[in-house]
Structure formats: C-alpha cells, structure tokens
N, C-alpha and C positions, 0 to 999 in steps of 0.2 A: 589428202592427196600425198602420194609418196614423192621422195626426192627424184629429180630427173636422172634416169640411168639409161643404159642401152636397152633395158628390158621395158616392155610396155607397162605403163603405170597401172593399167587395169589388172595385169597379172600380179604385180607386187601387192596391190590392194587385196586381191583374192587370197594370196598366200598369207598376208598379214592377218586377214580376217579369220582364216582357217586356224592359224596359230592362236589367236585370241580366243576363238571358240573352244579349242582343245584345252587351253589353260583355264577358261571359265568353267568348263564342265568337270575338270579334274576333282574338285572337292566333292561334287555330287556323286561322281563315280566311286570315289574313295568311301564315302558314307554308305553308298549302296553295297559295296563289297563288305564293309563292316557289318551291316545289317544282315546280309546273307550269311556271313560267318556266325553271327550270334544266333540266327534262326536255326542253322544247322546244329550248332552246339546244344541249343535248347531241345531240339528234336532228339538228339542222342541221349541227353539227360533223361528225358521222359521215357525213351525206349529202355534205358537201363533200369529206371524205377519200376516199369511194368514187368520187366524180366525178374527183378528181385522179388516183387510181390508174387509172381507166379511160382518162383522157387520156394518162397515161404509158405504159400498155400499147399504146395506139394508136400513140404516137410510137415506141416500141421496135419495133413491128411494121414501121412505115414505114422506120425506119433499117435493120432487118435486110433488108428487101426491097431497098432501095437498094444495100446492100452486096453482096447476091447478084447484083443486076443488074450492078454494077461488076465483080464477079469474072468473071461470064460474058461480059462485053463486052471483056475484056482481049484485045488483039490477040496471037495466038499467034506471029506473025512477030516482033513486038517482044520477046516473051519469049525466043524463040530467039536473037535478036540479043543480048539482054542476057546470056544464058548463054554465048554465044560470046565476048563481050567479057570476061566474068568469067574464062573459061578462059584467055584470052590474058594476063590479068594475073598469071598464075602462082600462083593460089590453091593449087593442089596442091603446088607447090614451097614455098610459104610454110608449108603444113601439115607438109610433110616436114621442113623446117628446124626448125620448132617442136618436132616430135617428137624430133628429134636432140638439141636442147638439153635437153629434159626428161629424156631418157635419160641424158645426161651428168651432169645434176644429181642424178639418182637414184643413179648409180654412185659418187658422191663420198662 
C-alpha cells in the first residue's frame, strides 16, 4: 500500500505497478532488439555472400567462354608448323635415348 497522499491509493498503486512493469520488461526488450539486429546483420551477410558467389560464377563463365574462343581461334597452320619444328628437334630421338639409358640402369 502506498503512503497516504491526496491522490487515491489505488491510482498510486497502479502507477507504481506500471513503472515496475516497464522496468521489469526493459532487459527483455533490449535483448529482443539485439537479437533482431543480429538477425538482420546475418541476413545481410548471407545476401552479400550469395551476391559474391553469383559474381564469381559469372566471371568463371566468362573465363571459360574466352578460353573456348581462344582454343577455337588457334590457327591450324601455326599448329602444324609447330609440330613440324618439334619433330625436327629430334624429340623422338631424345625419347629413344632416354629409354635406352633407363633400360641400361634397370639392367644393372
């Protein structure tokens, strides 16, 4: 019961209970606000991660496309010329020499 005043004691009790209720709910409201902020931040984090993955996928597709274009645009005459030069360098002779050395090492 409240102290005797000019105001009805039931009114002062109601005001006091309202104040106590507000003070009692304040920690729960603060934690609720914190949880909402954390949920929002986590949502933005995931949105940014998805956006980054989409951009990397687009970049990978572009790189693959450019690689395919470069493969298809290779001059076949240049490839034939390179093969001819490689054969003139004696690659087959080098491989045969290497095979002979390996066989001689195995026999020892």
